[in-house]
PAGULO-67587 format. One record per residue (C-alpha): residue in one letter; x, y, z. Coordinates in steps of 0.02 Angstrom, whole numbers, padded with zeros to 5 digits, always signed. Example, Ala and Ser with C-alpha at 12.3 -4.5 7.8 and 13.67 -1.06 7.14 Angstrom:
2
A+00615-00225+00390S+00684-00053+00357
END
This chain:
984
M-00444+02313+00057S-00468+02447-00030G-00376+02630+00005R-00220+02560+00059G-00144+02596-00111S+00027+02542-00164R+00168+02532-00004G+00347+02551-00042R+00500+02656+00070H+00374+02814+00078Y+00307+02817+00240S+00127+02886+00177G+00123+02716+00082G+00217+02554+00046R+00252+02359+00070S+00379+02261+00041N+00375+02113-00039P+00420+01962+00061S+00414+01836-00079H+00558+01895-00157G+00680+01925-00025G+00796+02077-00036G+00902+02053-00168G+00973+02186-00267R+00955+02215-00484G+01092+02190-00607S+01235+02078-00608F+01353+02069-00426S+01496+01949-00422G+01543+01957-00234G+01393+01863-00176G+01451+01774-00006S+01405+01608+00038S+01233+01549+00086G+01293+01426+00233A+01218+01466+00398A+01328+01350+00504A+01499+01395+00431P+01478+01527+00277A+01562+01448+00131P+01700+01540+00043T+01691+01631-00110Q+01833+01654-00253T+01784+01818-00325R+01846+01981-00224A+01758+02087-00309Y+01631+02167-00202F+01590+02316-00282P+01628+02366-00464P+01748+02377-00530A+01805+02212-00481A+01974+02195-00396S+02127+02092-00414S+02140+01936-00311S+02313+01977-00208S+02297+01950-00042A+02428+02063+00021P+02300+02189+00076V+02220+02068+00193A+02404+01981+00239S+02461+02142+00299L+02280+02202+00412S+02318+02077+00570S+02497+02187+00605E+02431+02355+00564M+02265+02319+00669E+02371+02265+00817Q+02463+02438+00795K+02322+02535+00782L+02241+02482+00951T+02394+02517+01056L+02390+02699+01023E+02294+02841+01090T+02131+02794+01024T+02085+02975+01024T+02176+03007+00838T+02160+02874+00707A+02297+02958+00601A+02450+02891+00674V+02530+02691+00653A+02649+02631+00789A+02803+02530+00711V+02798+02398+00841P+02626+02290+00855P+02585+02233+01040A+02667+02079+01096S+02513+02015+01165S+02329+02083+01210K+02386+02165+01368A+02476+02301+01276V+02271+02317+01200R+02233+02514+01266F+02035+02559+01250P+01970+02734+01190Q+01988+02865+01315R+01819+02932+01381P+01766+03103+01257G+01686+03181+01402F+01517+03157+01487G+01360+03146+01436T+01209+03313+01451V+01077+03258+01370G+00936+03217+01476K+00848+03256+01640K+00981+03265+01786I+00938+03169+01940Q+01028+03048+02060V+00994+02883+02082R+01098+02741+02211A+01209+02608+02158N+01270+02456+02247H+01424+02504+02266F+01528+02547+02430L+01678+02662+02426V+01833+02595+02484Q+01977+02710+02544V+02170+02642+02529A+02301+02689+02641D+02492+02684+02559R+02559+02509+02615D+02711+02408+02565L+02633+02266+02485H+02724+02091+02450H+02678+01951+02343Y+02751+01773+02411D+02735+01619+02284V+02647+01468+02382T+02705+01295+02350I+02632+01169+02460T+02706+00979+02465P+02619+00846+02439E+02503+00931+02314V+02325+00933+02340A+02190+01004+02210S+02064+01070+02367K+02065+01235+02425K+02000+01198+02576I+02150+01093+02626H+02269+01234+02563R+02196+01357+02667E+02205+01228+02837V+02376+01210+02794M+02410+01406+02782N+02288+01444+02965Q+02415+01317+03034L+02560+01406+02971V+02505+01570+03033R+02455+01498+03197L+02607+01433+03215Y+02733+01541+03153S+02651+01709+03164E+02739+01761+03306T+02915+01689+03271H+02938+01687+03094L+02820+01795+02986G+02852+01942+03093K+02689+01955+03179R+02613+01989+02999I+02442+01933+02942P+02442+01880+02765A+02301+01861+02632Y+02292+01699+02543D+02211+01672+02376G+02206+01482+02422M+02310+01431+02295K+02468+01492+02239S+02470+01654+02307L+02497+01753+02482Y+02503+01939+02500T+02578+02037+02667A+02570+02236+02696G+02767+02229+02715P+02905+02121+02711L+02909+01957+02800P+03096+01924+02879F+03158+01804+02752S+03136+01810+02565S+03108+01627+02546K+03092+01476+02661E+03019+01345+02693F+02899+01270+02839V+02825+01102+02881V+02649+01107+02941K+02564+00948+03017L+02358+00948+03005L+02275+00839+03155P+02155+00717+03085N+01952+00783+03086D+01866+00622+03061G+01884+00452+03069R+01863+00313+02908A+01744+00207+02875A+01768+00057+02771A+01693+00031+02623A+01681-00152+02518G+01824-00152+02411S+01949-00042+02530S+02078-00091+02648T+02031-00126+02823S+02029+00056+02907S+02141+00126+03050K+02129+00287+03119R+02200+00421+03029K+02382+00497+03039D+02438+00668+03052R+02457+00731+02869E+02635+00832+02856F+02634+00962+02734K+02789+01065+02678V+02745+01241+02626A+02887+01360+02527L+02864+01551+02535T+02972+01643+02395L+02951+01839+02375A+02885+01852+02188N+02863+02037+02192K+02805+02197+02250P+02624+02258+02196D+02630+02442+02177L+02496+02550+02269Y+02560+02700+02196Q+02504+02643+02007L+02320+02626+02071Q+02330+02788+02153Q+02387+02872+01986F+02268+02765+01876L+02116+02794+02006H+02166+02986+01981S+02172+02984+01787Q+02374+02989+01787R+02395+02814+01720V+02319+02738+01562E+02353+02538+01597T+02264+02462+01743P+02371+02404+01881Q+02266+02238+01896E+02388+02162+02015A+02366+02313+02155I+02195+02286+02123Q+02162+02081+02151V+02271+02101+02303L+02162+02217+02393D+02036+02096+02311I+02109+01945+02395V+02108+02038+02564L+01918+02076+02558R+01881+01903+02496A+02022+01800+02604T+01877+01783+02781P+01720+01750+02663S+01827+01618+02559E+01849+01523+02714K+01663+01540+02796Y+01539+01510+02657T+01548+01415+02490V+01623+01492+02358V+01551+01519+02186G+01638+01603+02076R+01668+01775+02157S+01494+01731+02253F+01458+01665+02442F+01341+01567+02494S+01278+01493+02653T+01117+01447+02762E+01178+01594+02879L+01163+01745+02747G+00965+01677+02719P+00833+01547+02726K+00871+01415+02583G+00727+01336+02499S+00671+01188+02400L+00692+01185+02204G+00616+01019+02173E+00675+00854+02145G+00825+00822+02258L+00879+01033+02235E+00878+01188+02343Y+00928+01357+02369W+01056+01437+02453R+01057+01622+02471G+01222+01729+02475F+01293+01886+02390Y+01411+01931+02238Q+01575+02036+02305S+01709+02113+02179L+01820+02276+02207R+01817+02377+02048P+01908+02538+02011T+01798+02692+01975Q+01814+02878+01948L+01755+02871+02120G+01921+02793+02182L+01884+02590+02231S+01728+02523+02247L+01659+02370+02325N+01513+02302+02231I+01407+02190+02334D+01245+02119+02261V+01118+01980+02347S+01115+01797+02244A+01047+01641+02255R+01117+01476+02177S+01045+01264+02151F+01117+01159+02277F+01102+00977+02306E+00996+00927+02456P+01102+00854+02588I+00986+00688+02586L+01014+00504+02543V+01064+00446+02360T+00911+00341+02374E+00800+00486+02420F+00882+00597+02287L+00854+00473+02148A+00669+00452+02206K+00645+00650+02188H+00770+00677+02031F+00723+00527+01930Y+00575+00463+02013H+00637+00291+02046T+00558+00223+02216D+00542+00028+02180R+00683-00032+02244S+00656-00208+02191K+00689-00174+02004H+00836-00145+01918L+00887+00045+01851P+00871+00028+01668D+01050+00080+01575R+00983+00243+01500D+00939+00280+01681C+01107+00221+01743I+01190+00349+01623K+01097+00475+01670V+01111+00459+01866K+01318+00460+01843K+01283+00615+01736T+01191+00682+01872L+01307+00633+02036K+01478+00635+01936R+01600+00705+02069V+01470+00728+02224K+01524+00714+02373V+01445+00580+02504E+01453+00562+02672V+01447+00377+02759R+01417+00343+02940L+01425+00169+03020R+01464+00093+03172D+01606-00042+03164W+01540-00181+03258T+01697-00273+03276K+01786-00125+03339N+01633-00036+03435E+01671+00130+03354E+01575+00251+03282V+01649+00304+03095K+01618+00430+02950R+01708+00443+02787T+01693+00537+02647Y+01688+00486+02459T+01684+00570+02303I+01558+00484+02185N+01639+00440+02027G+01516+00318+01935L+01418+00170+01952S+01438+00000+01982A+01413-00104+01836E+01332-00261+01911P+01176-00217+02043L+01221-00220+02233G+01161-00396+02264Q+01291-00444+02136L+01449-00368+02188R+01585-00483+02256F+01762-00435+02300T+01908-00522+02425C+01936-00455+02597E+02067-00507+02711D+02104-00679+02580E+01916-00707+02580N+01805-00680+02425T+01645-00610+02508S+01483-00509+02425V+01467-00326+02488V+01293-00388+02549Q+01381-00516+02679Y+01532-00375+02707Y+01407-00239+02779R+01298-00389+02893K+01438-00439+02950K+01556-00284+02986Y+01400-00166+03017K+01264-00251+03058I+01163-00193+02912D+01047-00269+02803L+01050-00204+02629K+00879-00167+02529Y+00931-00099+02383V+01016-00243+02321A+00936-00219+02138W+01007-00055+02120P+01199-00029+02066A+01322+00035+02209I+01392+00200+02210Q+01585+00165+02137A+01727+00289+02228G+01896+00276+02191N+01964+00236+02026D+01959+00085+01897S+02084+00020+01959K+02051+00009+02171P+01864+00044+02131V+01767+00063+02315Y+01589+00023+02314L+01453+00109+02428P+01279+00047+02451M+01166+00202+02398E+01065+00191+02530L+01192+00227+02677C+01274+00380+02588S+01212+00555+02616I+01244+00689+02498V+01358+00805+02587A+01288+01000+02631G+01335+01155+02513Q+01376+01060+02353R+01316+01165+02217Y+01214+01096+02060T+01292+01146+01905K+01168+01063+01781K+01039+01143+01680L+00874+01184+01790N+00716+01134+01710K+00552+01273+01694K+00469+01201+01853Q+00654+01240+01961V+00695+01404+01872T+00509+01450+01909N+00524+01428+02080L+00711+01478+02093L+00642+01667+02028K+00489+01655+02143A+00606+01646+02286T+00737+01782+02238C+00633+01904+02135Q+00629+02070+02234R+00566+02228+02202P+00694+02392+02194R+00667+02429+02376D+00669+02283+02444R+00849+02210+02354E+00916+02374+02426N+00876+02322+02601N+00930+02165+02577I+01100+02202+02488T+01103+02345+02651Q+01075+02204+02760V+01192+02085+02685Y+01335+02213+02672H+01308+02252+02860H+01323+02068+02891W+01478+02048+02772L+01548+02191+02926V+01490+02115+03061F+01542+01929+03034I+01704+01959+02915L+01795+02127+02992T+01772+02084+03156M+01839+01901+03136K+01997+01843+03120Y+02054+01961+02974F+01941+02113+03007Y+01902+02245+03146L+01754+02330+03134L+01767+02498+03075C+01606+02561+03113A+01568+02526+03330H+01394+02610+03308A+01256+02524+03305V+01149+02525+03116T+00987+02553+03099S+00961+02388+03020I+00921+02230+03121Y+01104+02200+03136G+01106+02318+03246Q+01129+02236+03420M+01238+02115+03308I+01363+02234+03280R+01352+02318+03480E+01400+02126+03532K+01515+02101+03404T+01607+02271+03435N+01611+02240+03624N+01681+02058+03636R+01795+02082+03465D+01942+01982+03457D+02097+02071+03532K+02207+02050+03380E+02248+02222+03276S+02125+02209+03124L+02195+02154+02963I+02113+02322+02872R+02181+02460+02973R+02363+02379+03044E+02386+02273+02905F+02322+02339+02737G+02248+02510+02767L+02056+02470+02703Q+01914+02551+02735V+01742+02523+02676R+01598+02650+02669E+01430+02587+02764E+01325+02701+02631M+01285+02644+02457S+01361+02768+02332L+01243+02912+02281V+01273+02947+02104K+01242+03066+01954A+01106+03018+01830R+00998+03059+01687V+00850+03005+01586L+00853+03009+01411P+00702+03074+01322S+00596+02941+01228P+00614+02940+01029L+00464+02983+00911L+00410+02832+00834K+00346+02827+00648Y+00183+02736+00593H+00111+02750+00435D+00013+02906+00367S-00136+02773+00343G-00180+02755+00537R-00253+02890+00640E-00093+02896+00745K+00043+02937+00637S+00181+02934+00765V+00195+02925+00951Y+00294+02963+01096P+00312+02825+01206Q+00288+02849+01382M+00391+02745+01528G+00466+02609+01385Q+00291+02576+01335W+00144+02605+01188N+00014+02511+01115M-00032+02491+00934T-00209+02564+00963N-00270+02681+00809K-00084+02626+00715K-00027+02558+00566M+00127+02456+00539V+00263+02574+00430N+00289+02443+00316G+00141+02298+00307G+00189+02142+00237R+00103+02055+00089L+00062+01872+00166Q-00017+01786+00007V+00050+01592+00021W+00017+01514+00189A-00023+01369+00299F-00083+01327+00478V-00072+01149+00567N-00144+01106+00755F-00034+00970+00841S-00140+01026+01015R-00300+00978+01075V-00355+01141+01041S-00523+01120+00952Q-00573+01159+00784D-00710+01298+00830I-00597+01381+00937T-00444+01356+00799F-00548+01430+00660E-00627+01569+00748F-00412+01606+00826L-00369+01612+00635G-00500+01736+00578A-00476+01862+00728L-00295+01838+00687V-00304+01880+00499D-00418+02025+00549V-00306+02096+00657C-00169+02084+00538N-00261+02179+00434S-00312+02299+00545K-00139+02345+00573G-00066+02385+00404M-00021+02214+00328E-00128+02120+00172F-00133+01959+00245F-00229+01867+00123P-00379+01764+00235Q-00376+01588+00150P-00241+01476+00169L-00141+01376+00033L-00168+01215+00095P-00335+01170+00219V-00294+01209+00400Q-00230+01020+00457F-00238+00941+00631S-00112+00838+00657H-00043+00716+00793P+00108+00745+00901G+00187+00612+00837Q+00199+00637+00673I+00272+00825+00664E+00416+00786+00537R+00315+00698+00441V+00171+00821+00431L+00299+00972+00389R+00359+00882+00244D+00215+00818+00191I+00151+01043+00192H+00312+01066+00093K+00275+00945-00026L+00098+01006-00063S+00145+01188-00077A+00272+01128-00208Q+00161+01027-00311Q+00073+01200-00314G+00222+01282-00390R+00196+01400-00226Q+00350+01422-00096L+00273+01450+00059Q+00284+01608+00169L+00240+01579+00321L+00176+01410+00417I+00067+01455+00567V+00082+01298+00701I-00006+01279+00833L+00113+01162+00960P+00088+00998+01048D+00013+01024+01225Q+00171+00936+01285S+00292+01047+01184D+00463+01045+01282S+00564+00955+01126S+00430+00985+00988Y+00470+01191+00974G+00640+01150+00904K+00603+00991+00796I+00492+01102+00708K+00609+01245+00694R+00775+01146+00633T+00650+01069+00503C+00566+01203+00429E+00728+01314+00441T+00856+01200+00398E+00776+01053+00291L+00626+01138+00185G+00640+01330+00179I+00485+01358+00274V+00473+01508+00385S+00364+01472+00549Q+00268+01571+00683C+00249+01440+00836L+00083+01474+00964E+00072+01391+01125P-00122+01302+01151Q-00139+01391+01330K-00109+01554+01234I-00234+01520+01083K-00377+01439+01208R-00384+01624+01319W-00323+01731+01156N-00364+01917+01178T-00330+02070+01065Q-00158+02131+01153Y-00099+01957+01113L-00157+01947+00926E-00076+02123+00915N+00113+02050+00970L+00077+01908+00851A+00057+02030+00707L+00201+02117+00745K+00311+01956+00726I+00212+01901+00580N+00255+02041+00501V+00447+02065+00506K+00440+01876+00459V+00372+01919+00290G+00483+02041+00263G+00369+02208+00337R+00417+02337+00464N+00332+02392+00604T+00394+02556+00664V+00537+02666+00636L+00640+02812+00715N+00563+02985+00644D+00765+03043+00640A+00810+02892+00574I+00689+02956+00390Y+00739+03114+00417K+00921+03071+00442K+00942+03171+00616M+01045+03028+00701P+01207+03075+00722V+01325+02981+00630V+01224+02859+00576T+01119+02952+00444D+01237+03098+00422R+01258+03083+00247L+01369+02903+00237P+01261+02751+00240T+01298+02636+00412I+01267+02458+00441I+01269+02422+00625F+01299+02228+00679G+01263+02140+00817A+01363+01975+00878D+01344+01864+01024V+01404+01680+01075T+01306+01564+01168H+01390+01433+01263P+01317+01256+01319A+01215+01217+01484A+01291+01206+01632G+01356+01027+01656D+01379+00995+01476D+01578+00989+01426S+01556+00930+01262S+01443+01011+01151P+01501+01168+01056S+01477+01346+01059I+01376+01443+00949A+01400+01621+00869A+01270+01735+00779V+01302+01881+00721V+01149+01981+00633A+01177+02147+00516S+01053+02271+00470T+01015+02272+00278D+00912+02426+00288W+00969+02594+00286P+00952+02722+00353E+00813+02635+00432V+00912+02511+00552T+00772+02405+00591N+00788+02254+00486Y+00904+02130+00529R+00998+01959+00423A+01056+01839+00533I+01192+01718+00522V+01245+01563+00656S+01402+01455+00658A+01473+01331+00768Q+01625+01327+00843H+01738+01238+00995H+01688+01218+01160R+01655+01382+01287D+01751+01482+01132E+01705+01644+01169I+01800+01729+01003I+01694+01733+00846K+01795+01606+00740D+01712+01657+00557L+01679+01808+00564Y+01826+01813+00410K+01896+01666+00355S+02022+01624+00193Q+02071+01474+00108I+02195+01428-00023S+02137+01330-00181E+02189+01274-00350K+02104+01437-00403G+02206+01566-00270L+02152+01632-00098V+01962+01598-00072H+01891+01725+00039G+01743+01699+00158G+01661+01716+00338M+01508+01803+00413I+01558+01972+00396R+01589+01976+00224E+01407+01899+00187L+01324+02013+00279L+01408+02155+00189V+01355+02090+00040A+01186+02080+00081F+01190+02253+00141Y+01241+02297-00034K+01129+02188-00119Q+00972+02284-00023K+01030+02454-00049R+01189+02460-00196L+01271+02573-00072K+01413+02526+00015P+01430+02570+00201S+01548+02668+00259R+01534+02651+00442I+01507+02493+00536I+01429+02494+00721F+01474+02334+00812Y+01367+02277+00963R+01445+02115+01057D+01370+02047+01166G+01421+01923+01299V+01601+01968+01347S+01683+01978+01519E+01788+02116+01557G+01945+01992+01553Q+01897+01933+01386F+01907+02135+01324S+02089+02121+01239Q+02078+01962+01147V+01905+01997+01099L+01951+02159+01020L+02124+02114+00947H+02046+01951+00853E+01864+02017+00800V+01905+02209+00729D+02062+02123+00621A+01915+01991+00566I+01810+02152+00509R+01961+02227+00437R+02003+02061+00332A+01830+02046+00281C+01818+02228+00218A+01988+02206+00122S+01945+02066+00062L+01787+02139-00070E+01882+02295-00116D+02055+02335-00120G+02072+02485-00006Y+01887+02462+00078M+01902+02504+00257P+01753+02587+00333T+01769+02676+00504V+01738+02527+00662T+01631+02551+00813F+01664+02405+00934V+01534+02408+01080V+01528+02262+01213V+01368+02245+01296Q+01356+02162+01483K+01211+02109+01553R+01306+01980+01683H+01352+02115+01797H+01306+02156+01970T+01278+02332+01962R+01096+02392+02015L+01035+02576+02014F+00899+02597+02133P+00785+02769+02160A+00877+02903+02286D+00690+02922+02379H+00584+02769+02364S+00422+02878+02416N+00442+03000+02271R+00353+02905+02109G+00410+03031+01972Q+00580+02956+01983M+00518+02774+01943D+00406+02688+01843R+00244+02594+01904S+00353+02444+01953G+00469+02565+02078N+00612+02550+01971I+00723+02681+01911Q+00645+02761+01742P+00675+02686+01569G+00815+02792+01480T+00911+02807+01637V+01114+02844+01611V+01260+02842+01702D+01425+02889+01642T+01507+02969+01805E+01556+02915+01968I+01560+02728+01979C+01593+02724+01782H+01787+02671+01721P+01907+02801+01793T+01966+02842+01601E+01884+02746+01479F+01722+02766+01370D+01578+02679+01460F+01404+02685+01530Y+01255+02594+01617L+01100+02616+01537N+00932+02562+01613S+00830+02579+01422H+00684+02474+01479A+00539+02493+01610G+00498+02368+01749I+00416+02234+01776Q+00470+02127+01923G+00599+02108+02006T+00729+02237+02001S+00795+02316+01810R+00949+02273+01780P+01068+02412+01668A+01158+02357+01508H+01342+02405+01536Y+01415+02473+01364H+01594+02500+01358V+01676+02557+01185L+01822+02448+01142F+01859+02525+00968D+01803+02685+00903E+01839+02768+00727N+01671+02862+00702R+01731+02972+00857F+01550+02963+00939T+01535+03109+01081A+01463+03014+01255D+01298+03081+01196G+01297+03039+01016L+01336+02863+01082Q+01219+02842+01224V+01052+02936+01131L+01075+02797+00980T+01088+02653+01082N+00932+02704+01183N+00843+02751+01045L+00882+02586+00940C+00823+02501+01087Y+00627+02562+01042T+00648+02460+00896Y+00652+02285+00925A+00527+02207+00820R+00433+02092+00949C+00349+02199+01067T+00293+02383+01107R+00396+02436+01242S+00593+02464+01241V+00712+02334+01278S+00846+02309+01403I+00984+02279+01270V+01013+02361+01107P+00917+02264+00983P+01049+02193+00850A+01142+02116+01010Y+00963+02052+01071Y+00940+01977+00909A+01108+01896+00909H+01056+01834+01059L+00898+01768+00984V+00993+01686+00824A+01119+01595+00927F+00983+01521+01057R+00872+01469+00875A+01043+01359+00832R+01053+01284+00973H+00900+01189+00934Y+00969+01128+00770I+01101+01012+00856E+00994+00984+01024G+00898+00807+01028D+01037+00729+00889S+01049+00551+00938S+01240+00591+00986D+01281+00618+01169G+01371+00772+01147G+01406+00890+01012S+01578+00893+01010T+01721+00738+01029T+01888+00733+01060G+02022+00635+00974G+02174+00660+00919G+02240+00809+01034A+02093+00910+00929Q+01906+00947+00959V+01816+00923+00829F+01615+00957+00819R+01477+00932+00708A+01425+01090+00598L+01280+01166+00618P+01149+01130+00476E+01128+01264+00344I+00997+01384+00359K+00911+01390+00196E+00937+01569+00095N+00747+01611+00093V+00725+01595+00279K+00880+01712+00314E+00822+01845+00210V+00681+01879+00336M+00699+01901+00526F+00636+01737+00559Y+00703+01709+00738C+00575+01843+00786
END
């Protein structure tokens, strides 16, 4: 331990003391709340001395001012518009300040196919189908029949594009402005009589009335102006029309999930286990870009129910195979929840009429009684379900101890034996997959860049062949392409339908066959600073990665009060060997890790987790010490124990913990210990590395004179199929400047699937006046306590926002930031830059030449630091794609950054280089990461908070009553836990 010296913020030495947090010295009257779930309001408004009055006028006036400001040309911030926008549609985003120039210039391929649009007279007609039906499939059948019947006589030989619901589009006027048609659909299947239903007969023709009414005329000229940067507002309606045109036929032919299409024709399906399978498909979206309209196509896969008997599904999914035993109530609840709204088909031979019948039903629940006890009245005779099927269908039912499937409704239930019901193919499984299923799906779909590019190309050619040459489309290029679909193209071209193409004749669309070749740049990696006492004091990462060899953490933490508990079957010998090695590695990397724990190492039963944790806390308190860290080896079966440990430690006991997987302990190596040391160091208040430019204040905007705080925010929603649990918002903010490496975190629960963060700022009236609170306020106060400086600039990275939510999020959240600042001190308005970070998009970038190893990393992906801000980006707004990380397996997905508000006037290079450099400061590993760390941290914190409410005895996290949704607040994270990066 000798020779370490005192380590402060000077980079020749210095150590942070984790046991004392980050509070500033002297009196402070504006401390924010410590509540983790929803920070409690504070009554004082004095953020920085001198104290300000408690008048609420500045805060109240900000909302309209913010709306006014957001409607201006965002290249200037001086003027304020007189009238605020009536809605979020009026919000304008910053114009692109120019294009970046930093970095090595290269070219990459993007899975964007350019679309040329001819001038057409578009017409939009409202569609009303009576009687109303919810099924898009039936809607399309009705409209197809209408076109077949009336195209020549009433529709002016137009072939319309239909969205499956309320809108129909044509490339020219119909001979009327409003007209009603009568359409009859012929029955396409028989009807199987189920127990509880009336005696069946053959279906009659279904008659529908269809009213078409001219709604408006989308303007393609406005689209052309927008694409040539002559118009600011996006002509969404014109783009939507063309998108519907391109989606019309695949929507009829394939299973539609959002913007993706799936079919067994698009690739082999495979098993995910437990009654589920995956189908392959493709994503399709029409996007405006600098090159014009672009068709973004990507391959994808989703989970579907296997088309098997319901009894087989229960055997695979719930492991129920004994048909003689009743299903326990808890299992019935699980089965009902899993199969709710799933369609099943029953095929039977009605021996009373000697005919084959089939019918499709939708599962609404299970019978309250076993099948063998169910009775109903049929033709004035009370009979059992078992007798009914034996008499009518000559079937002896076997699963009489299990409940029956209930279709129909509660007033007129229809009972179906599980053993006769087959799950209809093509139904997406929307619940959360387990780890094994996720692994199987990733194995099946993970593709190297070259393979994914080829697959996308083949899918696109399939799209050309089977879409463009069908009812609506004409094959644009009749020559054979150099792919496995070449022969198919020739055959389809030679035998195509005589109808003129919808694309060429009607809507004038032409789609290129090749992926776009776009300009890109590779940004240089930043210089990372380590401690001067190490043999290597700094490092330039190579291909997005480096290691800790010969390096010491720039600020090693001091870990003096700690404990260790083992809930697994890892032996004592291995445990103590591992523990000794961990202490040695942490000390060798610059920490001061005391080798002796406060309490003896414990080996405990996994069934006693909460009791053991409380005992450890109690014993440490009896010695008058606050544990800095509790190291825990998880149980061998640790699916739920991790969440239980984190919830108990962080919200009840105030203990920071480091959990370890037993399998990794059994085969630990030096690299594992070094990565573990990185996590432990930041959890005890240390700092692993820092950007060299940050130390010397060479980072544009962030470190030039004025202190800057960087925020990250994310909202996570419940798993698919969970329709009650709350969404969780998480916000992190830097507390160190100019280093910007340490981030404090706050979480808050909010309404189910609400994307807007509600608790950024809040206020309420009390007996003492207006009381202010919220997440932004608390984090600004924490920054001031740490640095004794007021942030003059705010950079806010917001994760998890889709393009359709940009305006709404911007209006509410930037306004909340403004209000929080004004509530702390009158006139306090730091400049704000608000950037959305998107990972759930389908743009992929590939090396232009897969044989040139100098253009890619070891995995075959584009190099770390590759940035694209031209051609496939927005025509006028400030956005860019950044691939900041090295690929490990599969195809790397670049992050898409879109600037929604910018008072700091970033240049293109300034924001791109800052974002890329920050990706090298992620605390948990020695690799650059795929999204900027504050957004990544917010994502981690939000998922951590999900553990705080999962496993509760109640079924859901929120309930509905009296017309309003009520949800449980998150338990409060203890203050000493929030003072460090506990989520790493």
